[in-house]
N, CA, C and O of each residue as an XYZ file, in Angstrom:
392
protein
N      11.463    -22.408      5.125
C      11.324    -21.174      4.367
C      11.077    -20.020      5.328
O      10.210    -20.109      6.198
N      11.829    -18.947      5.178
C      11.631    -17.783      6.031
C      10.609    -16.856      5.397
O      10.530    -16.731      4.175
N       9.838    -16.217      6.244
C       8.829    -15.282      5.765
C       9.522    -13.981      5.395
O      10.234    -13.399      6.213
N       9.318    -13.526      4.167
C       9.925    -12.287      3.695
C       9.299    -11.088      4.382
O       8.198    -11.163      4.928
N      10.025     -9.981      4.343
C       9.451     -8.726      4.824
C       8.477     -8.215      3.779
O       8.770     -8.230      2.583
N       7.332     -7.771      4.228
C       6.305     -7.252      3.335
C       6.219     -5.742      3.484
O       6.498     -5.181      4.544
N       5.826     -5.106      2.394
C       5.703     -3.658      2.334
C       4.308     -3.283      1.865
O       3.694     -3.985      1.062
N       3.832     -2.188      2.370
C       2.602     -1.595      1.877
C       3.023     -0.387      1.047
O       3.929      0.349      1.437
N       2.378     -0.183     -0.079
C       2.737      0.953     -0.928
C       1.490      1.618     -1.476
O       0.418      1.016     -1.545
N       1.657      2.873     -1.864
C       0.585      3.623     -2.508
C       1.155      4.278     -3.754
O       2.206      4.916     -3.715
N       0.443      4.109     -4.858
C       0.835      4.716     -6.121
C      -0.135      5.837     -6.451
O      -1.344      5.709     -6.255
N       0.412      6.943     -6.957
C      -0.446      8.041     -7.398
C      -0.651      7.924     -8.903
O       0.305      7.815     -9.671
N      -1.906      7.948     -9.302
C      -2.266      7.914    -10.705
C      -2.307      9.351    -11.236
O      -2.416     10.296    -10.454
N      -2.220      9.520    -12.562
C      -2.293     10.878    -13.124
C      -3.560     11.632    -12.712
O      -3.555     12.862    -12.657
N      -4.628     10.915    -12.426
C      -5.887     11.536    -11.993
C      -5.800     12.088    -10.568
O      -6.675     12.835    -10.131
N      -4.728     11.708     -9.843
C      -4.577     12.126     -8.448
C      -5.019     11.050     -7.470
O      -4.753     11.146     -6.272
N      -5.697     10.024     -7.981
C      -6.151      8.926     -7.125
C      -4.951      8.157     -6.571
O      -3.870      8.162     -7.159
N      -5.159      7.502     -5.438
C      -4.110      6.689     -4.824
C      -4.531      5.221     -4.857
O      -5.646      4.870     -4.471
N      -3.619      4.377     -5.324
C      -3.835      2.930     -5.351
C      -2.984      2.326     -4.247
O      -1.816      2.688     -4.101
N      -3.546      1.414     -3.470
C      -2.835      0.779     -2.360
C      -2.603     -0.696     -2.661
O      -3.499     -1.384     -3.150
N      -1.394     -1.181     -2.366
C      -1.081     -2.585     -2.562
C      -0.011     -3.044     -1.588
O       0.525     -2.251     -0.813
N       0.295     -4.348     -1.638
C       1.353     -4.918     -0.802
C       2.278     -5.761     -1.669
O       1.874     -6.272     -2.714
N       3.512     -5.899     -1.227
C       4.509     -6.648     -1.983
C       5.719     -6.935     -1.104
O       5.856     -6.377     -0.015
N       6.591     -7.808     -1.587
C       7.869     -8.037     -0.901
C       8.986     -7.224     -1.556
O      10.089     -7.142     -1.016
N       8.708     -6.621     -2.719
C       9.708     -5.830     -3.444
C       8.999     -4.652     -4.122
O       8.417     -4.801     -5.196
N       9.057     -3.492     -3.485
C       8.301     -2.329     -3.943
C       8.680     -1.907     -5.361
O       7.797     -1.717     -6.199
N       9.967     -1.756     -5.645
C      10.371     -1.257     -6.962
C      10.013     -2.242     -8.080
O       9.622     -1.831     -9.172
N      10.149     -3.538     -7.804
C       9.749     -4.541     -8.798
C       8.261     -4.417     -9.090
O       7.836     -4.480    -10.244
N       7.474     -4.239     -8.034
C       6.020     -4.151     -8.201
C       5.621     -2.887     -8.960
O       4.720     -2.924     -9.798
N       6.284     -1.777     -8.670
C       6.003     -0.536     -9.401
C       6.294     -0.735    -10.887
O       5.504     -0.325    -11.737
N       7.423     -1.362    -11.196
C       7.768     -1.633    -12.611
C       6.721     -2.530    -13.258
O       6.344     -2.310    -14.409
N       6.249     -3.537    -12.531
C       5.218     -4.425    -13.071
C       3.932     -3.643    -13.377
O       3.341     -3.796    -14.445
N       3.516     -2.813    -12.432
C       2.308     -2.011    -12.652
C       2.495     -1.102    -13.868
O       1.606     -0.990    -14.712
N       3.657     -0.458    -13.946
C       3.911      0.477    -15.047
C       3.902     -0.246    -16.396
O       3.534      0.333    -17.418
N       4.311     -1.517    -16.386
C       4.334     -2.317    -17.613
C       2.961     -2.917    -17.940
O       2.812     -3.618    -18.940
N       1.967     -2.642    -17.103
C       0.625     -3.154    -17.360
C       0.382     -4.549    -16.822
O      -0.635     -5.171    -17.128
N       1.321     -5.045    -16.013
C       1.159     -6.367    -15.396
C       0.733     -6.159    -13.953
O       1.283     -5.315    -13.246
N      -0.233     -6.923    -13.533
C      -0.704     -6.770    -12.159
C      -2.133     -6.298    -12.137
O      -2.975     -6.803    -12.879
N      -2.407     -5.338    -11.295
C      -3.773     -4.872    -11.060
C      -4.412     -4.300    -12.325
O      -3.870     -3.389    -12.951
N      -5.561     -4.843    -12.688
C      -6.290     -4.357    -13.869
C      -6.698     -2.900    -13.697
O      -6.794     -2.158    -14.675
N      -6.937     -2.492    -12.456
C      -7.370     -1.121    -12.175
C      -6.338     -0.083    -12.614
O      -6.682      1.082    -12.815
N      -5.078     -0.494    -12.764
C      -4.018      0.453    -13.114
C      -3.639      0.418    -14.596
O      -2.912      1.293    -15.065
N      -4.113     -0.560    -15.321
C      -3.715     -0.700    -16.725
C      -4.218      0.470    -17.565
O      -5.394      0.831    -17.528
N      -3.290      1.046    -18.320
C      -3.647      2.133    -19.220
C      -3.959      3.448    -18.533
O      -4.534      4.343    -19.152
N      -3.597      3.584    -17.276
C      -3.910      4.809    -16.525
C      -2.833      5.872    -16.660
O      -3.004      6.987    -16.166
N      -1.724      5.549    -17.321
C      -0.644      6.518    -17.479
C       0.463      6.304    -16.470
O       0.561      5.257    -15.830
N       1.296      7.331    -16.346
C       2.472      7.261    -15.473
C       2.059      7.138    -14.006
O       1.258      7.925    -13.501
N       2.614      6.150    -13.346
C       2.343      5.917    -11.927
C       3.534      6.409    -11.111
O       4.686      6.216    -11.499
N       3.251      7.040     -9.991
C       4.307      7.569     -9.129
C       4.176      6.929     -7.755
O       3.092      6.908     -7.173
N       5.284      6.408     -7.240
C       5.288      5.846     -5.891
C       5.127      7.000     -4.898
O       6.013      7.846     -4.776
N       4.000      7.030     -4.194
C       3.689      8.130     -3.283
C       4.034      7.803     -1.838
O       4.317      8.699     -1.042
N       4.010      6.500     -1.498
C       4.222      6.101     -0.106
C       4.589      4.631     -0.077
O       4.052      3.839     -0.851
N       5.492      4.262      0.802
C       5.743      2.849      1.071
C       6.394      2.706      2.439
O       7.125      3.585      2.897
N       6.110      1.582      3.076
C       6.754      1.293      4.353
C       6.724     -0.207      4.608
O       5.839     -0.920      4.135
N       7.700     -0.660      5.358
C       7.781     -2.069      5.731
C       6.743     -2.325      6.815
O       6.614     -1.548      7.761
N       5.999     -3.428      6.668
C       4.916     -3.688      7.621
C       5.004     -5.048      8.300
O       4.138     -5.386      9.107
N       6.025     -5.830      7.993
C       6.170     -7.118      8.672
C       5.809     -8.291      7.796
O       6.242     -8.381      6.648
N       5.007     -9.198      8.347
C       4.668    -10.414      7.610
C       3.469    -10.204      6.680
O       2.844     -9.143      6.690
N       3.161    -11.213      5.886
C       2.090    -11.113      4.895
C       0.728    -10.878      5.547
O      -0.078    -10.094      5.045
N       0.480    -11.547      6.647
C      -0.792    -11.395      7.344
C      -1.006     -9.949      7.783
O      -2.083     -9.388      7.583
N       0.009     -9.354      8.372
C      -0.077     -7.960      8.813
C      -0.258     -7.045      7.608
O      -1.054     -6.107      7.647
N       0.480     -7.320      6.543
C       0.378     -6.507      5.329
C      -1.041     -6.535      4.764
O      -1.577     -5.497      4.376
N      -1.643     -7.714      4.720
C      -3.014     -7.834      4.210
C      -4.002     -7.050      5.073
O      -4.901     -6.390      4.551
N      -3.833     -7.123      6.382
C      -4.728     -6.403      7.291
C      -4.586     -4.892      7.116
O      -5.579     -4.166      7.080
N      -3.339     -4.429      7.007
C      -3.105     -2.993      6.836
C      -3.604     -2.510      5.478
O      -4.157     -1.415      5.371
N      -3.412     -3.322      4.443
C      -3.908     -2.952      3.117
C      -5.420     -2.748      3.171
O      -5.941     -1.770      2.634
N      -6.116     -3.672      3.817
C      -7.566     -3.557      3.946
C      -7.938     -2.275      4.690
O      -8.819     -1.534      4.255
N      -7.265     -2.015      5.813
C      -7.580     -0.837      6.619
C      -7.345      0.459      5.832
O      -8.152      1.385      5.906
N      -6.258      0.519      5.094
C      -5.969      1.737      4.323
C      -6.980      1.918      3.202
O      -7.369      3.043      2.889
N      -7.406      0.820      2.599
C      -8.414      0.924      1.534
C      -9.752      1.429      2.077
O     -10.585      1.901      1.304
N      -9.971      1.340      3.382
C     -11.196      1.847      3.993
C     -11.122      3.350      4.287
O     -12.145      3.987      4.539
N      -9.912      3.911      4.254
C      -9.749      5.335      4.543
C     -10.304      6.180      3.408
O     -10.372      5.732      2.264
N     -10.703      7.412      3.735
C     -11.144      8.317      2.677
C      -9.924      8.999      2.047
O      -8.803      8.856      2.535
N     -10.151      9.726      0.981
C      -9.058     10.357      0.231
C      -8.222     11.284      1.125
O      -6.994     11.280      1.051
N      -8.889     12.069      1.962
C      -8.168     13.003      2.833
C      -7.248     12.254      3.805
O      -6.114     12.673      4.037
N      -7.734     11.160      4.363
C      -6.924     10.367      5.298
C      -5.733      9.728      4.580
O      -4.634      9.675      5.131
N      -5.944      9.249      3.364
C      -4.842      8.663      2.588
C      -3.805      9.732      2.248
O      -2.602      9.477      2.322
N      -4.262     10.915      1.882
C      -3.337     12.009      1.569
C      -2.507     12.384      2.788
O      -1.336     12.741      2.658
N      -3.105     12.304      3.968
C      -2.380     12.602      5.203
C      -1.247     11.593      5.408
O      -0.163     11.964      5.859
N      -1.491     10.322      5.080
C      -0.440      9.300      5.182
C       0.727      9.627      4.250
O       1.889      9.435      4.607
N       0.408     10.118      3.061
C       1.436     10.432      2.068
C       2.234     11.667      2.475
O       3.460     11.673      2.373
N       1.546     12.712      2.937
C       2.233     13.965      3.249
C       2.913     13.971      4.610
O       3.914     14.663      4.799
N       2.383     13.213      5.557
C       2.965     13.150      6.905
C       2.990     11.697      7.365
O       2.214     11.304      8.236
N       3.884     10.897      6.778
C       3.917      9.462      7.108
C       4.187      9.224      8.594
O       5.096      9.826      9.165
N       3.394      8.343      9.223
C       3.638      8.009     10.627
C       4.853      7.085     10.752
O       5.288      6.486      9.768
N       5.381      6.979     11.938
C       6.504      6.075     12.170
C       6.081      4.621     12.028
O       6.894      3.759     11.693
N       4.809      4.353     12.283
C       4.274      3.001     12.205
C       2.815      3.070     11.782
O       2.127      4.060     12.031
N       2.356      2.009     11.143
C       0.949      1.926     10.754
C       0.163      1.031     11.708
O      -1.005      0.732     11.459
N       0.794      0.605     12.791
C       0.149     -0.322     13.721
C      -1.152      0.217     14.294
O      -2.038     -0.559     14.651
N      -1.278      1.547     14.388
C      -2.501      2.125     14.944
C      -3.713      1.801     14.068
O      -4.848      1.917     14.529
N      -3.494      1.397     12.816
C      -4.583      1.054     11.925
C      -5.082     -0.378     12.119
O      -6.175     -0.728     11.672
N      -4.283     -1.192     12.780
C      -4.673     -2.582     12.979
C      -5.790     -2.696     13.995
O      -5.815     -1.980     14.996
N      -6.719     -3.608     13.724
C      -7.801     -3.810     14.705
C      -7.222     -4.275     16.046
O      -6.251     -5.031     16.095
N      -7.828     -3.815     17.102
C      -7.389     -4.206     18.449
C      -7.918     -5.611     18.727
O      -9.103     -5.880     18.528
N      -7.044     -6.504     19.186
C      -7.440     -7.872     19.521
C      -8.317     -7.845     20.762
O      -8.028     -7.149     21.736
N      -9.378     -8.606     20.705
C     -10.281     -8.681     21.861
C      -9.811     -9.793     22.785
O      -9.526    -10.905     22.340
N      -9.734     -9.489     24.061
C      -9.350    -10.486     25.060
C     -10.618    -11.094     25.658
O     -11.361    -10.429     26.380
N     -10.846    -12.339     25.353
C     -12.057    -13.014     25.861
C     -11.714    -13.856     27.076
O     -12.593    -14.501     27.648
């Protein structure tokens, strides 16, 4: 089995809040969220808009980046949406060489 490409995405809620998630198919996941399937945090919140998405590699990397982005404050997340970087690798923890 080959490892699929994973994507990190951010959805904008009507309140202006940003929700961060990972998936192998961004548009399918957006449709699922809009239909009320998936994250309970998004159910009944109204129209969701895809604000940001990018390919991030394997599932492990996607999970690490999702965690790192969820630690960012609102201003930092908005910066990602308005001025997307070429890569999100700078958010990954630096491996320690022992």
